[in-house]
N, C-alpha and C positions, 0 to 999 in steps of 0.2 A: 813478625817480619812479613813483608808483602812480596808476592811474586806475580809477574805478568807473563802469561803464556799466550802467544799469538797462533791461532789455529783456524784462520778464516778461508784459506785458499782452496782451490778446486783440485790441485795436484794432478793436472792433466798428464804429466809424464809418468804417472803411476797407473794409468789405465791399462787393463780393465779393473785392477784391484780397487781403484778409487771411484769406480762408477757408482757404487751404492754404499760406500763407506768413506767417511772423512779420513784423510791421511793420518791424522793424530790418533785414530782408533785402530789403525792397522796393527796387528800383533807382531812384535819382534821378540824372539826368544820366548814365545808363548804368552807374552804380556802386552796389551795395547800400549803404544808409545806414551799416551797421555797418562795412563794409570801409573806407568813406571816413573814418569817425571814427577807427578804429584806425590807419590809415595816417597821418593827420594828426598824431595824438598821438605816434606813433613818430618822426616827423620832428622833433618838438619835444623829444625826449629822454625821454618816458614809456616805460617798459620793463616794467612789471608791470601786468597788467590783471585786474580782478575784474568778471565779467559776471553780473548777476542775470538769471536766465532763468525761464521758466514755460511759457507757451503755445508748443507745437511746439518744445520745448527741443532735441530731437535735431537739428533742422535748423540751429539756431544753432551748436551744438557742432560739427557736421560742417563747416559753412561756415568757421568760424574756424580749425579744424584744417587745412583744405585751403589756406586763404589764408596763414596765419601758422604754419607747422609748428614754427618754432624760437622763438616768442615765449612768454614766461611768462604764461599765462592760467589763471585759476581760475574755474570756474563755480559759482555758488551758486543752488540751485534753490528757488524759491518754489512749493511744492506747492499753496498756497492762492491761486494767482494770480487765480482767477475771483472771489474774494470779498474780496480785499484790494487795497490801493493801494500807491503807490511808497514811502510811509514804511515799510511792513511789509517790502517788498523791500530797502530800504536797510538796515534794522536787521539783516537776515540776513547782510549782509556784514561785520558788526562784528568777528568774529574775525580778519579778514584786513587790516583797515585802521585799527582804532580807535587805535592808538598811533602812527600815521604821518600825515604830511600827504598829501593826495590831491586829485585833481580829480574832480569828480562831473559826469556827463553823463546826460541821458535818452537812451535808445537810439533816439529818433526825431528827434534834432536834426541838421539839415544846416547847416553853418557854414563860413565862410571861416577858414582856418588863422590868419589875423591876429587873430581874436577871442581865441583861446587865447593867442597870443603876447602880446596886450595884458594879459591876466590874469596871466600868468607875470611879465611885466615889472613890473606893479604890486606883485606879491608876494601871499602867501597871505591868506586871509580876505576874499575878495572874490567878487563874482558879476557876470556880464555882464548889462547892461541895455540894451535897445533903446529909444531915445527918438525915433527917426525913424519917421514913418508913423503910421497910425491904431492906437490901442490900444483893444481891445474890452473890454466889461464882463466877459467870461468869462476874460480873460487874467489870469495872475498878475502883479500890479503891485507896484511898489516906491516907497515914499516915503523920502526921505533929507534930512539936514540940509545946511547950506551946505558942509560938508566931505565930502559924499557918504557919510556914515555912515548905514547903513540903519536906519530907524526902524520901518517896518512892511512886511510882505510878504504877499501873498495875493490871492485873487480879490476879497476884500471891500474892498480899498483903492480909494477913489474915483478915477476917472480924472482929475478936475480937479486932484488933489493929487499925482499920481504923477510920479516922476522918469522912469518908463518901464516897459516890460514886461521881466520876467525871462525869459531865453530858455532856461533849463535847463542852464546851465554855471556851476559854482561851484568855487572853489579854496580848500581849507582847510589851515591849519597843523595840526601834531600836537596842539597844545593845544586848538584849536577842534574838532578831530575827536573828542577825548575828550568834550568838552562836548556835541557834537552827538549822539553815541551815548547819552549819559546821558539827554538829552532825549527821544530816540526810545524808549528803553527805558521811561521814565516814561509816555509817552503811549500807546505801542502795547501794551506788555506789562502795565503796571500799570493803566492806565485802559481798556484794550481798544479803543483808537481805531485799529482795524486798517485802516479804509477811508479814512483821510485822506491828504492830500498831505504830503510831507516839509517843505514850507514852514512848516507849523505848528510843527515842531520848530525850524526856523531862527528863528522868532519867539520861541520860548521861550529859545533861546540868547541872542538879542539882548536880551531883557527882563531877563536876569540877568547882564549885564555884558560878555561878549566882543563885540567890534565886528566887524561885517561891512561892507564898503565896496561901494557900487555903482560899477561901471565902465561908463561910457557908451561903447558901441561905435560910436556915430555911424552912419555909412552902411554899416558892415561888414555882411555878410550872415549872418544866423542865424535859422532858423525851425524850429518844431516841425511835424512831419507828423502831424496829428491827423485830417484829413478828406480825402476825395477831392479837394476843391477845393485843399487845401494841397499835395497831391501834384502836381496839374496845374500849380499856380503855381510850385512849386520846379523842376519839369522845364523850364518855360518860361524861368525865370530862368537856370538853368545851361546852357541851350542857347545862351546869348549869351556864354559865357565859354569859354576853352580847355578841352579835355578833361582830366579829372582823371587824373593819373599815379599808378597804384597802387604803383609801385616805391618802395622806401626803401633808401637807400645803407647797406650793411653788414648788411642783414637779408634772409635768404633767404625769398622768398615765391613763391607760385604766381601766375603772371600769365595 
């Protein structure tokens, strides 16, 4: 199974922590975010990884090679990472995943492994939604019908009508993958919308027929590390749980 992890951005809101370290390599609970993510996905059977890089790319490449020397990893460079957004980075991965089902994650998401288990159990064409806790105006929000079919997604969605907050983890079938990259190409390449979030392409897919389902993860933990406050909160949260084991059965890794 394939996984796409987007980790190209500069993370300016995390300065000075991100001045000389990519956000995805910042430790949370004593383990770099990207190492935590790949380890969890390996445990669930994902065995091919496409990682979108840009800012301090060499550090990401070197870290992954040292941690996972025998894992199938492809790096895709966004050379325009300073002037584009994650929709552009995702489109660059098209040659490697367009005809396959895959899981998509932002490179700054810290999550309980049960979140991905829930999506895999539900089946493809779904995304994780956090309904517990406060939802901010700047968060990507989701509205859905009574059958949890997503109707709208984006920061523009009113809080009062939202099912919850999208946490940046989505699972696509091969058919939806094809539609998604068509929508990305239409928006990014044809319309020049290089600086928008990929949720705009999700919305275009939804508006033209294919269905995405919101999966409420309840009290399971999943958070994006966007600010210093997010980093402090995540470290405080993970300090209360057992230490994360970076080992994966059957996979040779550096520990």
